C-alpha positions in Angstrom: 11.3 -33.6 34.5 7.8 -34.0 35.7 5.3 -35.5 33.4 3.5 -32.8 31.3 6.1 -30.2 32.1 7.9 -28.7 29.1 11.4 -27.8 29.0 12.8 -24.2 28.9 13.9 -24.8 25.2 10.3 -25.8 24.4 8.8 -22.8 26.2 11.1 -20.5 24.2 10.2 -22.3 20.8 6.5 -21.7 21.7 7.3 -18.2 22.5 9.0 -17.8 19.1 5.9 -19.1 17.4 3.6 -16.7 19.1 1.3 -14.8 16.8 1.3 -11.1 17.1 -2.0 -9.2 16.8 -2.5 -6.2 14.6 -5.0 -3.4 14.3 -5.1 -1.8 10.7 -6.2 1.8 10.5 -6.6 3.9 7.3 -6.4 0.6 5.5 -7.0 1.8 1.9 -6.8 -1.1 -0.5 -4.4 -3.0 1.7 -0.8 -2.6 0.8 0.5 -2.3 4.4 -2.1 -4.8 5.4 -0.9 -7.4 3.0 2.8 -7.0 4.0 1.9 -7.5 7.7 -0.3 -10.4 6.9 2.7 -12.1 4.8 5.0 -11.5 7.6 2.8 -13.6 10.0 0.7 -11.0 11.9 -2.8 -11.7 12.9 -5.0 -8.9 11.3 -7.6 -8.5 14.0 -9.6 -5.6 12.2 -9.3 -3.0 9.5 -10.8 0.4 9.6 -11.3 2.4 6.3 -13.9 4.8 5.0 -13.9 4.2 1.3 -16.4 1.6 0.3 -14.5 0.4 -2.7 -11.4 -0.2 -0.8 -13.4 -2.0 1.9 -14.6 -4.5 -0.8 -11.0 -4.9 -1.9 -10.1 -5.8 1.6 -13.1 -8.2 2.1 -12.4 -10.0 -1.3 -8.7 -10.4 -0.2 -9.7 -11.8 3.2 -11.7 -14.2 1.3 -8.8 -15.1 -1.0 -6.6 -15.8 2.1 -9.2 -17.8 4.0 -10.0 -20.0 0.8 -6.3 -20.4 0.0 -5.7 -21.7 3.7 -8.6 -24.1 3.3 -7.7 -25.5 -0.1 -10.7 -23.9 -1.9 -9.0 -21.4 -4.1 -10.8 -22.7 -7.1 -13.9 -20.9 -5.8 -11.9 -17.5 -5.8 -10.7 -18.3 -9.4 -14.3 -18.8 -10.5 -14.9 -15.4 -9.1 -12.2 -13.8 -11.1 -13.3 -15.7 -14.1 -16.8 -14.1 -13.8 -18.5 -17.6 -13.1 -19.7 -16.5 -9.6 -20.7 -13.2 -8.1 -19.0 -11.3 -5.4 -21.9 -12.2 -3.0 -21.6 -15.7 -4.0 -17.8 -15.5 -3.2 -18.5 -13.9 0.1 -21.1 -16.6 1.1 -18.4 -19.3 0.7 -16.5 -18.0 3.8 -17.2 -17.4 7.4 -18.9 -14.1 8.2 -16.1 -13.2 10.7 -13.6 -13.2 7.8 -15.4 -10.3 6.2 -16.9 -8.5 9.3 -13.5 -7.5 10.6 -13.3 -5.0 7.7 -15.2 -1.9 9.4 -16.2 0.7 6.7 -16.1 3.9 9.0 -14.5 7.4 8.6 -12.1 7.9 11.3 -13.7 10.8 13.3 -15.0 11.7 16.7 -18.6 11.0 15.4 -17.9 7.3 14.8 -15.3 6.8 17.3 -17.3 5.0 20.1 -19.3 2.9 17.6 -16.0 1.8 15.8 -14.5 1.0 19.4 -17.5 -1.1 20.1 -17.2 -3.0 16.9 -13.4 -3.7 17.4 -14.2 -4.7 20.8 -16.7 -7.3 19.5 -14.1 -8.6 17.1 -11.1 -8.8 19.3 -12.6 -10.2 22.5 -9.9 -10.7 25.0 -7.1 -10.5 22.5 -4.3 -8.1 23.1 -3.3 -5.9 20.2 0.4 -5.8 20.0 0.8 -3.3 17.2 -1.4 -0.6 15.3 -0.5 0.2 11.8 -1.7 2.8 9.3 -1.2 5.9 7.5 -3.6 9.0 7.5 -4.4 10.4 4.2 -1.2 11.9 2.8 -2.7 14.6 0.4 -2.8 17.4 3.0 0.8 16.9 3.8 1.9 16.3 0.2 4.2 19.1 -1.3 2.3 18.9 -4.6 -1.0 18.9 -2.9 -0.1 22.2 -1.0 1.2 23.8 -3.9 -2.1 23.2 -5.7 -4.2 24.5 -2.8 -4.6 28.4 -2.5 -4.6 28.2 1.4 -1.7 25.7 1.5 -3.8 22.9 2.9 -3.9 24.8 6.3 -7.7 24.2 6.6 -7.7 20.6 5.5 -9.1 18.5 8.2 -7.1 15.6 6.9 -3.9 17.3 8.2 -5.1 16.6 11.8 -6.4 13.0 11.4 -3.2 12.0 13.3 -5.3 12.8 16.4 -7.7 10.0 15.6 -5.0 7.6 15.2 -3.6 8.6 18.6 -7.2 8.0 20.1 -6.8 4.4 19.0 -3.4 4.1 20.4 -4.7 5.3 23.7 -7.7 3.0 23.8 -6.0 -0.1 23.0 -2.4 0.4 24.4 -0.4 -1.6 21.8 3.2 -2.4 22.4 4.2 -0.5 19.3 2.9 1.4 16.2 3.7 2.2 12.6 2.6 5.6 11.2 3.3 5.9 7.5 3.3 9.1 5.4 4.8 11.2 2.6 7.9 13.0 3.0 6.1 16.3 2.8 4.9 15.6 6.5 8.4 16.9 7.6 7.9 20.4 6.1 4.0 20.8 6.7 3.0 23.3 9.1 0.0 24.5 10.8 -1.8 27.7 10.6 0.8 29.4 13.0 3.7 28.0 11.1 4.6 25.3 13.5 5.8 22.1 12.0 3.2 19.3 12.0 6.0 16.6 12.7 6.7 18.4 16.0 2.9 18.6 16.8 2.5 14.9 16.1 5.7 13.9 18.1 4.4 15.7 21.3 1.1 14.1 21.0 2.4 10.6 21.0 4.9 11.6 23.7 2.1 13.0 25.7 0.2 9.5 25.8 3.4 7.7 26.9 4.9 6.5 23.5 8.1 7.1 21.8 8.5 8.8 18.5 11.2 7.9 15.9 11.2 8.1 12.1 13.3 7.3 9.1 13.0 8.2 5.5 12.9 5.1 3.3 12.8 4.5 -0.4 10.9 1.6 -1.6 13.6 0.9 -4.2 15.9 -0.3 -1.4 13.4 -2.9 -0.3 12.7 -5.1 -3.5 10.4 -2.6 -5.2 10.9 -1.3 -8.6 9.9 2.2 -8.0 11.6 5.3 -6.6 9.1 5.9 -3.7 10.2 7.7 -0.6 8.1 7.5 2.5 8.5 8.5 6.2 8.1 5.5 8.6 7.3 6.7 11.9 7.6 4.0 14.7 7.2 4.2 18.6 6.5 1.9 21.6 5.5 2.3 25.1 8.2 4.4 26.9 8.6 1.8 29.6 9.8 -0.7 27.2 13.3 -1.3 26.2 12.9 -1.4 22.4 14.5 0.1 19.2 13.6 1.5 16.0 13.2 -1.8 13.8 15.9 -2.8 11.4 14.5 -3.2 7.9 16.4 -5.7 5.7 17.4 -4.0 2.5 16.9 -5.8 -0.8 17.7 -3.6 -3.8 16.4 -5.2 -7.1 18.8 -4.9 -10.1 16.3 -5.8 -12.5 14.1 -3.4 -14.7 10.6 -2.6 -15.5 10.6 -4.4 -18.7 11.5 -7.5 -16.7 8.4 -6.8 -14.5 6.1 -6.6 -17.4 7.7 -9.6 -19.3 4.8 -12.0 -19.2 2.0 -9.4 -19.9 0.5 -9.3 -23.4 0.8 -6.1 -25.4 -2.2 -3.6 -25.4 -3.5 -0.7 -27.3 -5.3 2.1 -25.7 -8.9 0.9 -24.7 -8.0 -2.7 -24.9 -8.1 -5.7 -22.4 -6.4 -9.1 -22.6 -6.9 -11.9 -20.2 -3.9 -14.4 -20.9 -0.4 -14.3 -20.2 2.1 -14.8 -23.0 4.7 -16.6 -21.1 5.6 -18.4 -17.8 6.8 -15.9 -14.9 10.4 -15.0 -15.0 12.8 -15.0 -11.9 12.1 -11.5 -10.9 8.3 -12.0 -11.1 8.7 -15.2 -8.9 11.1 -13.7 -6.6 8.7 -10.8 -5.8 5.9 -13.3 -5.5 4.0 -11.3 -8.2 3.1 -14.7 -9.8 4.3 -18.3 -10.0 3.8 -21.1 -12.5 0.6 -22.2 -10.9 -1.3 -19.0 -11.3 -2.8 -18.3 -14.9 -5.7 -16.0 -14.3 -4.8 -12.5 -15.6 -7.2 -9.9 -14.4 -7.4 -6.1 -14.7 -4.9 -5.9 -17.5 -6.8 -3.2 -19.5 -5.7 0.1 -20.8 -7.9 3.2 -20.5 -9.3 5.1 -23.4 -7.1 7.8 -24.7 -8.1 10.4 -27.2 -6.2 10.9 -30.4 -4.5 14.2 -29.5 -3.0 12.6 -26.2 -1.9 9.5 -28.1 0.0 11.8 -30.5 1.7 13.5 -27.4 2.5 9.9 -26.0 4.2 9.1 -29.2 6.3 12.1 -29.1 7.2 11.6 -25.5 8.2 8.0 -26.1 10.5 8.7 -29.0 12.2 11.6 -27.1 12.7 9.6 -24.1 13.5 6.2 -25.7 15.8 7.6 -28.3 17.5 10.5 -26.5 16.8 9.9 -22.9 15.0 13.1 -22.6 11.6 14.4 -21.1 9.4 16.4 -23.3 8.3 19.6 -21.7 4.6 20.6 -22.3 5.6 23.9 -23.5 7.7 22.4 -26.3 4.7 20.4 -27.8 3.5 21.5 -31.2 1.0 24.2 -30.9 -1.8 22.1 -32.4 -1.4 19.4 -29.5 -1.6 22.0 -26.6 -4.9 22.0 -24.9 -4.2 23.5 -21.6 -4.2 27.2 -21.0 -1.7 27.1 -18.1 1.7 26.2 -20.0 3.9 27.2 -17.1 3.1 24.8 -14.4 3.5 21.1 -14.6 5.7 20.9 -17.6 6.3 17.0 -16.9 2.6 16.2 -17.0 3.3 13.7 -19.8 6.0 11.4 -18.6 7.1 7.9 -20.0 8.2 5.1 -17.6 11.9 4.0 -17.7 11.5 0.5 -19.1 15.3 0.0 -18.5 15.2 1.2 -14.9 12.7 1.6 -12.3 9.4 3.6 -12.1 9.0 7.0 -10.7 6.6 7.4 -7.7 3.2 6.0 -8.2 0.5 8.3 -7.1 -3.3 8.2 -6.8 -3.5 10.9 -9.6 -3.3 8.0 -12.1 -7.0 7.4 -11.4 -7.7 10.8 -13.2 -5.5 10.3 -16.2 -2.4 8.1 -17.1 -0.4 10.9 -18.7 2.4 10.6 -16.1 2.7 6.8 -16.5 3.1 6.2 -20.4 4.3 2.7 -21.2 7.8 2.4 -22.0 7.3 0.1 -24.9 7.0 2.3 -28.0 5.0 -0.3 -29.7 2.2 0.3 -27.0 1.3 3.8 -27.1 -0.8 4.1 -24.1 -0.9 4.6 -20.3 -0.1 1.6 -18.0 -2.9 -0.9 -17.1 -4.3 -1.4 -13.7 -2.2 -4.7 -13.5 0.9 -3.0 -14.6 0.4 -0.3 -12.0 -0.3 -2.8 -9.3 3.0 -4.8 -10.2 5.1 -1.6 -10.0 3.6 -1.4 -6.4 4.6 -5.0 -6.0 1.0 -6.3 -5.5 0.6 -9.9 -6.6 -1.6 -10.9 -9.8 -3.9 -12.7 -7.4 -4.9 -9.4 -5.8 -8.1 -8.0 -7.1 -9.1 -4.4 -6.7 -12.8 -3.6 -6.4 -15.0 -2.0 -7.9 -14.0 0.1 -11.0 -10.9 1.1 -12.9 -10.8 4.6 -11.4 -11.2 2.9 -7.8 -8.5 0.4 -8.6 -6.1 3.1 -9.6 -6.9 5.1 -6.6 -6.1 2.3 -4.2 -3.1 1.3 -5.9 -1.6 4.8 -6.0 -2.1 5.4 -2.4 -0.8 2.1 -1.1 2.3 1.1 0.6 4.0 -1.4 -1.6 3.4 -4.9 -0.1 6.8 -6.2 -0.6 8.1 -3.0 1.3 5.5 -3.5 4.0 6.6 -6.9 4.7 10.1 -5.6 5.3 8.8 -3.2 7.8 6.6 -5.9 9.2 9.5 -8.3 9.7 11.5 -5.5 11.4 8.6 -4.8 13.8 8.2 -8.6 14.4 11.9 -8.9 15.4 11.6 -6.1 18.1 8.3 -7.5 19.4 9.8 -11.0 19.7 12.9 -9.5 21.4 10.7 -7.5 23.8 8.7 -10.7 24.8 11.7 -12.8 25.0 13.4 -10.4 27.5 10.2 -10.4 29.6 10.1 -14.3 29.5 13.6 -14.5 30.9 13.0 -12.0 33.6 10.3 -14.2 34.9 
């Protein structure tokens, strides 16, 4: 072997370690983002219109950079309130924060956002684009509440913007996440949206396959079904990724094990014990992390607290849900007593959570704590744990904003499974190309 020339085995090893680049669209509070980062993807840029979510992404970027550079104490100081957010941001290179682009995805901003992304990525190739356009317009519940069945909701057609980015940056593959309702959603002529979306991807030269996945099969203590659409350039010999299943046998009470009890309108900032095996397994918290944030319960009026208590007793003692129409007359405050009979719902402490949705930002009636000694709705931190966010993840800027970001997110633990499946396909594709040459 000539001096300086590496062996075939060494070249393959280098290839296996190659970092794959990701462009993150409709980023929200960063659930899908976190999963792909943890799987080893290089997150080149994020595009998100919500200012609060963008601040969360920047704070998370700051966390990752400080952790990688053994300066996590500064992040801890921020969580303790010892330094301001601006002071935290001043501790990291500007490029760490500037890859978060706070823009609405629309034709008005498209050229400007493209220019920003081009500045960030330079000569880098984007291997995968990920994201999920807002799901409200596709949601079955959202459509049922809208007099026009969401037909005129412009969010229903944001997939076209997603496709513009695919066409512009020509990634090897993409991941497009959304609610199950996207399969039955129609346009104004009654045509299925999923068929329109598929044709649009096919037209620009990409395949289109999807599967219905439940987060509970991928390490998340939540019954959360989602459609995961994946595709790649038609000329590549690739497959829909395999996502390794990992169903948790534990229960919600295990997930909340080290959190202190709360009353409504109360906050506590100290753990009551070290993390159990489930909490460590999900990487929610390890023994080195002792800063509890955002464990506060919202204010709840006395009338609703009485309803919560009735719901808890009925579910915990009899395993039955309390219908709104069966409430005592003096506790009923809604004129509509026919719809949304399950508007008050207790979490199953001995099982897994029902689906977490962004409506929790408006009220906590659908997420009543499973412990009868804690008559309240769940805290931000408990909601984050149900979605599998680690305790060192901080949501900016208010409780309402935090709940919204959490409810809209892809659970990071599930997202990592998706990312690892994509990574395997990308490596296989690049290995095949390498051996052809």
